[in-house]
C-alpha positions as CSV (number, residue, x, y, z in Angstrom):
1,X,15.3,-31.7,14.8
2,X,18.5,-29.7,15.2
3,X,17.9,-26.2,16.4
4,X,18.1,-23.7,13.7
5,X,20.2,-21.3,15.7
6,X,23.0,-23.9,15.5
7,X,23.2,-23.5,11.8
8,X,26.1,-21.4,10.5
9,X,24.7,-20.4,7.2
10,X,22.2,-17.5,7.6
11,X,22.2,-17.1,3.9
12,X,20.7,-20.6,3.5
13,X,17.8,-19.7,5.8
14,X,17.2,-16.5,3.8
15,X,17.3,-18.4,0.6
16,X,14.7,-20.9,1.8
17,X,12.4,-18.1,3.0
18,X,12.8,-16.3,-0.2
19,X,12.0,-19.4,-2.3
20,X,8.7,-19.9,-0.4
21,X,7.7,-16.2,-0.5
22,X,8.5,-16.0,-4.3
23,X,6.7,-19.2,-5.1
24,X,9.6,-21.0,-6.7
25,X,13.3,-21.3,-7.4
26,X,13.2,-19.5,-10.8
27,X,11.4,-16.4,-9.6
28,X,13.4,-16.2,-6.4
29,X,16.6,-16.5,-8.4
30,X,15.5,-13.7,-10.7
31,X,14.6,-11.4,-7.8
32,X,17.9,-12.0,-6.0
33,X,20.2,-12.0,-9.0
34,X,21.5,-15.5,-8.4
35,X,21.2,-18.8,-10.2
36,X,18.4,-21.3,-9.3
37,X,21.1,-23.9,-8.8
38,X,22.7,-21.7,-6.1
39,X,19.3,-21.5,-4.2
40,X,18.8,-25.3,-4.7
41,X,22.2,-25.9,-3.0
42,X,21.2,-23.7,-0.1
43,X,18.0,-25.7,0.5
44,X,19.8,-29.0,0.1
45,X,22.3,-28.0,2.7
46,X,19.5,-27.1,5.1
47,X,17.7,-30.4,4.5
48,X,20.9,-32.4,5.0
49,X,21.7,-30.5,8.3
50,X,18.1,-30.9,9.6
51,X,17.6,-34.4,8.2
52,X,14.1,-33.4,6.9
53,X,12.6,-32.6,3.5
54,X,11.6,-29.0,3.4
55,X,10.2,-28.7,-0.1
56,X,8.7,-31.1,-2.6
57,X,9.9,-29.9,-6.1
58,X,8.2,-30.4,-9.4
59,X,9.1,-29.0,-12.8
60,X,6.6,-26.2,-12.4
61,X,6.0,-25.6,-8.7
62,X,7.1,-26.2,-5.1
63,X,5.1,-27.6,-2.2
64,X,6.3,-27.0,1.4
65,X,6.2,-30.0,3.7
66,X,4.8,-29.9,7.2
67,X,8.4,-30.0,8.5
68,X,9.2,-27.2,6.1
69,X,6.4,-25.1,7.4
70,X,7.7,-25.5,10.9
71,X,11.2,-24.5,9.8
72,X,9.9,-21.6,7.8
73,X,8.2,-20.0,10.9
74,X,11.4,-20.3,13.0
75,X,13.6,-19.1,10.1
76,X,11.5,-16.0,9.8
77,X,12.0,-15.2,13.5
78,X,15.8,-15.9,13.3
79,X,16.1,-13.6,10.2
80,X,14.0,-10.9,11.9
81,X,16.2,-11.1,15.1
82,X,19.3,-11.0,13.0
83,X,18.2,-7.8,11.3
84,X,17.2,-6.3,14.7
85,X,20.7,-7.1,16.0
86,X,22.2,-5.4,13.0
87,X,20.0,-2.4,13.5
88,X,21.1,-2.2,17.2
89,X,24.8,-2.6,16.2
90,X,24.5,0.3,13.8
91,X,22.1,2.4,15.9
92,X,24.6,5.3,16.1
93,X,24.5,5.5,12.3
94,X,21.7,6.9,10.2
95,X,19.0,4.3,9.2
96,X,19.8,2.5,6.0
97,X,18.8,-0.4,3.8
98,X,15.9,-1.4,1.5
99,X,12.3,-0.5,2.4
100,X,9.5,-1.8,0.2
101,X,6.3,0.3,0.3
102,X,2.9,-0.6,-1.2
103,X,0.2,2.1,-1.6
104,X,-2.8,3.0,-3.7
105,X,-2.0,4.8,-7.0
106,X,-3.7,8.2,-6.0
107,X,-1.9,8.2,-2.7
108,X,1.5,7.7,-4.3
109,X,0.8,10.4,-7.0
110,X,-0.7,13.1,-4.7
111,X,0.8,12.5,-1.3
112,X,4.1,10.5,-1.5
113,X,5.6,11.5,-4.8
114,X,5.5,15.3,-4.2
115,X,7.2,14.9,-0.8
116,X,9.6,12.0,-1.2
117,X,12.6,14.2,-2.0
118,X,12.3,15.5,1.6
119,X,12.5,12.0,3.0
120,X,15.4,11.0,0.7
121,X,17.3,14.1,1.7
122,X,16.8,13.3,5.4
123,X,17.6,9.5,5.0
124,X,19.7,9.0,1.9
125,X,20.7,5.6,3.1
126,X,17.2,4.2,2.9
127,X,16.5,2.7,-0.5
128,X,12.7,3.0,-1.1
129,X,10.9,0.7,-3.5
130,X,7.3,1.7,-4.2
131,X,4.6,-0.6,-5.7
132,X,1.1,0.7,-6.4
133,X,-2.1,-1.3,-5.9
134,X,-5.5,-0.3,-4.7
135,X,-6.4,-3.6,-3.0
136,X,-5.3,-5.0,0.3
137,X,-2.1,-7.0,-0.3
138,X,-0.4,-9.9,1.3
139,X,2.7,-8.2,2.7
140,X,4.8,-11.4,2.6
141,X,3.7,-12.4,-0.9
142,X,4.1,-8.9,-2.2
143,X,7.5,-8.5,-0.6
144,X,6.3,-5.3,1.1
145,X,7.5,-4.0,4.4
146,X,4.6,-1.5,4.8
147,X,1.3,-1.0,3.0
148,X,-0.7,2.2,3.0
149,X,-4.4,1.7,2.9
150,X,-7.5,3.9,2.8
151,X,-10.8,3.2,4.6
152,X,-11.8,0.7,7.2
153,X,-9.3,-2.1,7.8
154,X,-10.4,-5.7,7.8
155,X,-9.7,-7.8,10.9
156,X,-6.0,-8.9,10.6
157,X,-3.0,-9.9,12.6
158,X,-1.0,-7.2,10.9
159,X,0.3,-4.3,13.0
160,X,-1.0,-0.9,11.9
161,X,-0.6,2.8,12.7
162,X,-3.3,5.4,11.9
163,X,-1.8,8.2,9.8
164,X,-4.7,10.6,9.5
165,X,-8.1,11.1,7.8
166,X,-9.1,12.7,4.6
167,X,-12.5,14.4,3.9
168,X,-14.6,13.7,0.8
169,X,-15.4,16.5,-1.7
170,X,-17.8,16.7,-4.6
171,X,-16.3,18.7,-7.5
172,X,-16.6,19.7,-11.1
173,X,-14.8,22.1,-13.5
174,X,-16.2,25.6,-13.7
175,X,-16.4,25.2,-17.5
176,X,-18.5,22.1,-17.1
177,X,-20.9,23.9,-14.8
178,X,-21.0,26.9,-17.2
179,X,-22.0,24.6,-20.1
180,X,-24.7,22.9,-18.1
181,X,-25.9,24.6,-14.9
182,X,-24.6,25.6,-11.5
183,X,-26.7,23.6,-9.0
184,X,-28.4,25.7,-6.4
185,X,-29.6,22.7,-4.3
186,X,-28.3,19.1,-4.1
187,X,-31.5,18.0,-5.9
188,X,-30.3,20.0,-8.9
189,X,-27.4,17.6,-9.4
190,X,-29.8,15.2,-11.1
191,X,-29.6,17.5,-14.1
192,X,-25.9,16.9,-14.4
193,X,-23.8,13.8,-15.1
194,X,-21.5,11.8,-12.9
195,X,-18.1,10.3,-13.6
196,X,-18.3,7.1,-11.6
197,X,-15.9,4.7,-9.9
198,X,-16.2,1.1,-10.9
199,X,-15.4,0.1,-7.3
200,X,-16.1,0.6,-4.5
201,X,-19.6,1.6,-5.5
202,X,-20.3,3.6,-2.3
203,X,-18.0,6.4,-3.6
204,X,-20.7,7.1,-6.2
205,X,-23.4,7.5,-3.6
206,X,-24.2,11.2,-2.9
207,X,-25.9,11.8,0.4
208,X,-26.4,15.3,1.9
209,X,-27.1,16.6,5.3
210,X,-30.8,17.3,5.7
211,X,-31.9,14.9,2.9
212,X,-33.3,11.5,3.8
213,X,-32.3,9.8,0.5
214,X,-29.3,10.0,-1.8
215,X,-29.3,12.2,-4.9
216,X,-29.1,10.1,-8.1
217,X,-27.0,11.6,-10.8
218,X,-27.0,10.0,-14.3
219,X,-23.6,8.4,-15.2
220,X,-21.5,9.8,-17.9
221,X,-18.8,7.1,-17.8
222,X,-17.5,4.5,-15.3
223,X,-13.7,4.0,-14.7
224,X,-11.8,1.5,-12.7
225,X,-9.0,3.8,-11.6
226,X,-9.3,6.9,-9.4
227,X,-6.7,8.9,-11.3
228,X,-8.6,8.2,-14.6
229,X,-11.8,9.5,-12.9
230,X,-10.0,12.6,-11.8
231,X,-8.6,13.3,-15.3
232,X,-12.1,12.8,-16.9
233,X,-13.6,15.3,-14.4
234,X,-10.8,17.7,-15.2
235,X,-11.6,17.2,-18.8
236,X,-15.2,18.4,-18.2
237,X,-17.0,15.1,-18.4
238,X,-19.0,15.5,-15.2
239,X,-19.0,15.6,-11.4
240,X,-17.4,13.2,-9.0
241,X,-16.6,12.7,-5.4
242,X,-12.9,12.5,-4.3
243,X,-10.9,12.3,-1.2
244,X,-9.5,15.7,-0.4
245,X,-5.8,14.8,-1.0
246,X,-6.6,13.9,-4.6
247,X,-8.0,17.2,-5.7
248,X,-6.9,19.8,-3.1
249,X,-4.3,21.3,-5.5
250,X,-6.8,21.3,-8.3
251,X,-9.3,23.3,-6.2
252,X,-6.5,25.7,-5.1
253,X,-5.5,26.3,-8.7
254,X,-9.1,26.9,-9.8
255,X,-9.3,23.9,-12.0
256,X,-12.1,22.4,-9.9
257,X,-14.7,23.9,-7.7
258,X,-16.3,22.2,-4.7
259,X,-20.1,21.7,-4.8
260,X,-22.0,22.2,-1.5
261,X,-19.0,22.5,0.9
262,X,-19.8,21.0,4.2
263,X,-23.0,19.4,3.2
264,X,-21.8,16.1,1.7
265,X,-22.7,13.4,4.2
266,X,-19.8,11.0,4.1
267,X,-17.5,9.9,6.9
268,X,-13.8,11.0,6.4
269,X,-11.5,8.3,5.0
270,X,-9.0,6.7,7.4
271,X,-5.4,6.5,6.2
272,X,-3.4,3.7,7.8
273,X,0.0,2.0,7.5
274,X,0.1,-1.8,7.9
275,X,3.2,-3.8,8.6
276,X,4.4,-7.1,10.0
277,X,7.7,-6.3,11.7
278,X,7.6,-4.4,15.0
279,X,8.7,-0.9,14.4
280,X,11.1,-1.1,17.3
281,X,13.0,-3.8,15.4
282,X,13.5,-2.0,12.1
283,X,14.7,1.6,12.3
284,X,14.2,2.4,8.7
285,X,10.5,1.4,9.0
286,X,10.2,3.5,12.2
287,X,11.5,6.7,10.7
288,X,9.4,6.2,7.5
289,X,6.2,5.9,9.6
290,X,7.2,8.9,11.7
291,X,7.8,10.9,8.5
292,X,4.4,9.8,7.1
293,X,2.8,11.0,10.3
294,X,4.4,14.5,9.9
295,X,3.1,14.9,6.3
296,X,-0.4,14.1,7.6
297,X,-0.1,16.6,10.4
298,X,0.6,14.0,13.1
């Protein structure tokens, strides 16, 4: 097989990688603002130059061949090296270019969104694109350069950087407690109601220092979104446990009060950034991660 670095059309390699990542010609064409026939010609050129079949096409899907998989791996490396060289060539300039970020909804709303104007002012040439999901994503499949995740990370080949930790707090509105009762001991919480998270269920478990068993609180409602749980608690529906960054401003403003400060027995939540490209090879990723570290006190 002819070596890929002998190919002159870097755009054809990028088109091939994009088609595989996007799952087909039509979707890749839509994302890149070109026609599917243009992408098809790029793949055909590669196949003719390499004298192999890269993709098997059907009317509804594509299937990568074994030869295509081998080319794909090398193409990714070539494109990464090309971008690194471009970064080096422009190292005297401010970092610029697109950066795709994936993060949980509450993290975007309560940590990123209030501070992004600072980052944009410092690095106006970086075009951020932010997607919000609460589950661990496939960085390639989701077209993300970096994903922010909360909690313990699964075993993975992805690179990661710890950003900080956030404590858990049990809260309610003063009005809700006035209507029901202000608990004097954790056991008194059983007389109240809890707004529960649909997942993960461990967030609903309330353990306290000095107690051998969790305190069970009757559910008022269960919701599948953390921001929905927060709004329901703010509306006076019950008590709930949140990571500190979600409700710190609400506590400071007096909208929520913390119950039994320092007694909730729950390990702080790790906040991590996951990425595939080495930071040294992508300056815009490097400065973004450094900035995240500063807003977490790193």
